[in-house]
C-alpha positions as CSV (number, residue, x, y, z in Angstrom):
1,M,9.5,-37.4,-39.2
2,R,5.7,-37.3,-39.0
3,N,5.8,-38.3,-35.4
4,I,8.5,-35.5,-34.7
5,S,6.4,-32.9,-36.3
6,N,3.5,-33.8,-34.5
7,R,5.3,-33.8,-31.0
8,L,6.5,-30.3,-32.1
9,K,3.0,-29.0,-32.6
10,V,1.9,-30.4,-29.4
11,L,4.7,-28.6,-27.6
12,V,4.0,-25.4,-29.3
13,L,0.4,-25.5,-28.5
14,I,1.4,-26.3,-24.9
15,A,3.8,-23.5,-24.8
16,V,1.2,-20.9,-26.4
17,G,-1.4,-22.3,-23.8
18,L,0.8,-21.7,-20.8
19,L,1.9,-18.1,-22.0
20,S,-1.7,-17.3,-22.6
21,I,-2.5,-18.3,-19.0
22,I,0.5,-16.4,-17.5
23,A,-0.4,-13.3,-19.8
24,L,-4.1,-13.7,-18.3
25,M,-3.0,-13.9,-14.9
26,G,-1.0,-10.9,-15.0
27,I,-3.8,-8.8,-15.7
28,I,-5.9,-9.8,-12.8
29,H,-6.3,-7.5,-10.0
30,R,-8.5,-8.7,-7.0
31,S,-9.8,-6.3,-4.6
32,I,-9.9,-7.0,-0.8
33,D,-12.5,-6.0,1.7
34,V,-11.3,-5.1,5.3
35,P,-13.7,-4.3,8.2
36,L,-12.1,-1.9,10.7
37,S,-12.2,-1.8,14.3
38,N,-13.5,1.8,14.2
39,G,-16.9,0.2,12.6
40,G,-15.8,1.5,9.0
41,S,-14.5,-0.5,6.1
42,V,-12.1,-0.3,3.2
43,R,-12.0,-1.9,-0.1
44,I,-8.5,-1.9,-1.8
45,T,-8.2,-2.5,-5.5
46,P,-4.4,-2.6,-6.4
47,A,-3.0,-2.5,-10.0
48,S,-2.7,-6.0,-12.0
49,L,0.9,-7.2,-12.1
50,W,1.4,-6.3,-15.6
51,R,-0.1,-2.6,-15.2
52,S,2.1,-2.2,-12.2
53,C,5.1,-2.4,-14.5
54,W,4.0,1.1,-16.0
55,S,4.6,4.4,-14.0
56,A,0.9,5.4,-14.5
57,A,-0.5,2.4,-12.4
58,S,-2.4,3.1,-9.5
59,C,-4.0,1.6,-6.4
60,K,-7.7,2.6,-5.3
61,I,-8.8,2.6,-1.6
62,T,-12.5,3.2,-1.0
63,Y,-13.1,4.0,2.7
64,Q,-16.5,3.6,4.2
65,P,-16.3,5.4,7.6
66,K,-19.0,4.4,10.2
67,G,-22.1,6.8,9.7
68,M,-20.6,8.8,6.8
69,E,-20.5,8.7,3.0
70,A,-17.7,6.6,1.5
71,G,-14.9,8.3,-0.3
72,T,-11.8,7.3,-2.5
73,I,-8.2,7.6,-2.4
74,V,-6.0,6.8,-5.4
75,L,-2.3,6.3,-5.0
76,W,0.4,5.9,-7.3
77,Q,1.7,2.3,-7.5
78,D,4.5,0.5,-9.5
79,F,6.6,-2.7,-9.2
80,F,8.5,-1.1,-6.2
81,D,6.3,1.8,-4.8
82,E,2.9,0.9,-3.3
83,P,0.5,1.0,-0.3
84,I,1.3,-1.8,2.2
85,I,-1.7,-1.7,4.5
86,V,-4.3,0.7,5.8
87,M,-5.4,1.0,9.5
88,P,-7.9,3.0,11.5
89,A,-6.5,5.8,13.7
90,A,-7.2,5.8,17.4
91,D,-9.6,8.6,17.1
92,G,-12.0,6.5,15.3
93,K,-12.4,8.5,12.2
94,K,-9.0,8.8,10.5
95,L,-7.4,6.1,8.3
96,M,-3.9,5.7,8.1
97,C,-1.9,4.2,5.2
98,L,1.5,2.7,5.3
99,Y,3.4,3.1,1.9
100,E,6.4,1.6,0.5
101,F,8.2,4.5,-1.2
102,D,11.8,4.2,-2.8
103,V,14.0,2.6,-0.2
104,D,11.9,3.7,3.0
105,L,8.3,3.7,4.6
106,R,5.8,6.6,4.5
107,L,2.7,7.0,6.6
108,F,-0.3,9.1,5.5
109,K,-3.4,10.2,7.6
110,I,-6.7,10.6,5.6
111,D,-9.4,12.5,7.3
112,P,-12.9,12.0,6.4
113,T,-14.2,14.9,8.2
114,K,-12.2,17.4,6.1
115,P,-12.3,18.2,2.4
116,F,-9.6,17.6,0.2
117,K,-7.1,20.4,-0.2
118,P,-4.1,20.6,-2.7
119,I,-0.8,18.9,-1.5
120,P,2.0,21.5,-1.2
121,A,5.3,20.3,-2.6
122,T,7.9,20.0,0.0
123,S,11.5,19.0,0.0
124,W,10.8,16.0,2.0
125,G,7.2,14.8,1.4
126,C,6.1,12.5,-1.3
127,L,2.3,13.2,-1.2
128,D,2.4,15.5,-4.1
129,R,4.1,12.7,-6.2
130,I,2.1,9.8,-5.5
131,L,-1.5,11.0,-4.5
132,Y,-3.5,11.1,-7.7
133,S,-7.0,12.0,-6.0
134,S,-8.8,12.1,-2.6
135,T,-12.1,12.6,-1.6
136,W,-10.7,14.0,1.8
137,E,-7.7,15.8,3.2
138,V,-4.5,13.6,3.1
139,E,-1.5,14.6,5.1
140,E,1.9,13.2,6.1
141,A,2.0,11.7,9.5
142,E,3.8,13.1,12.5
143,I,5.8,10.8,14.7
144,G,3.0,10.2,17.2
145,D,1.1,8.6,14.3
146,W,4.1,6.5,13.4
147,Q,4.1,5.3,17.0
148,E,0.3,4.4,17.0
149,A,0.5,2.6,13.7
150,L,3.6,0.5,14.9
151,E,1.7,-0.3,18.1
152,Y,-1.3,-1.4,16.0
153,L,0.5,-3.6,13.7
154,K,2.5,-5.2,16.5
155,N,-0.9,-6.3,18.1
156,L,-2.4,-7.3,14.9
157,Q,-2.3,-11.1,14.4
158,P,0.1,-12.5,11.8
159,S,-3.0,-13.9,10.0
160,A,-5.0,-10.8,10.0
161,F,-1.9,-8.9,8.7
162,M,-1.6,-11.4,5.8
163,H,-5.4,-10.8,5.0
164,E,-5.4,-7.1,5.3
165,V,-2.2,-6.3,3.6
166,V,-2.6,-5.0,0.0
167,P,-2.1,-7.6,-2.6
168,T,1.5,-7.5,-3.9
169,H,2.4,-8.9,-7.3
170,D,-1.0,-10.7,-7.6
171,I,-0.9,-13.3,-10.4
172,G,-4.1,-14.8,-9.9
173,I,-3.5,-18.0,-8.0
174,V,-0.9,-16.6,-5.6
175,R,0.2,-13.2,-4.1
176,L,4.0,-13.0,-4.1
177,G,6.0,-11.7,-1.3
178,L,3.6,-12.1,1.4
179,D,4.8,-14.2,4.3
180,S,5.7,-13.9,7.9
181,K,9.0,-12.5,7.1
182,T,7.3,-9.5,5.4
183,R,5.5,-8.7,8.4
184,L,8.8,-8.9,10.7
185,N,10.7,-6.7,8.2
186,I,8.1,-4.1,8.1
187,L,7.8,-3.9,12.0
188,Q,11.6,-3.7,12.0
189,R,12.0,-0.9,9.5
190,M,9.2,1.1,11.2
191,E,11.1,0.8,14.5
192,G,14.2,1.9,12.9
193,Q,12.8,4.9,11.4
194,I,10.9,5.9,14.5
195,K,14.1,5.6,16.6
196,F,16.0,7.7,14.0
197,M,13.1,10.3,14.5
198,V,13.1,10.4,18.3
199,E,16.8,10.9,18.3
200,S,17.1,13.6,15.7
201,G,13.9,15.4,17.3
202,A,12.1,15.2,13.9
203,I,8.3,15.5,13.3
204,H,8.0,13.9,10.1
205,W,9.9,11.2,8.1
206,P,12.3,11.5,6.3
207,V,14.6,13.1,8.6
208,N,16.0,16.8,7.4
209,S,16.2,20.2,8.5
210,D,12.7,20.8,7.3
211,T,11.1,18.0,9.6
212,T,13.1,18.7,12.7
213,R,11.5,20.4,15.6
214,T,12.7,24.0,16.4
215,K,15.0,23.8,19.4
């Protein structure tokens, strides 16, 4: 009986230790630093795994444009809605952010040459719901921006994509959900949304009467 009791104690201690490790891993949130081809750089600090389970969680993006002061953009993040990757725009100044929102992708433009202005609520946009704060102006991307972003990601090497993508469900020793299928899935979804915008004559995503060009 004494041996059984001792074994149970050992098992309980092991279980408590494992649960403690898992709990600690769940509160880790590692930042990533990404040098950009436009000479700037970004630091992305996502919410921890446990924090992302709460609706008030956020992801902090600090952008340092070349030759300018740094600024910060804070976006809503939870278990299903989050920024995927940030990339430089072709003009050398703006920053674009691809975001997973509900069941589709969204794309935003951050302009460090313009001060922040309030985001108007629209029937189609989501920025007013997910943007917590920003140093600069943030706008919903237009179809030309979508095409530019898709081309950028297609030319980005898979290894670079995996390095630059925002950490998803980071539990300290691994980042879940990041593999070659993730990249391919994102590219295919972007292609599908762009095709639908082109066919519908839409300027923005999602496609509805408010985002369609006047005939």
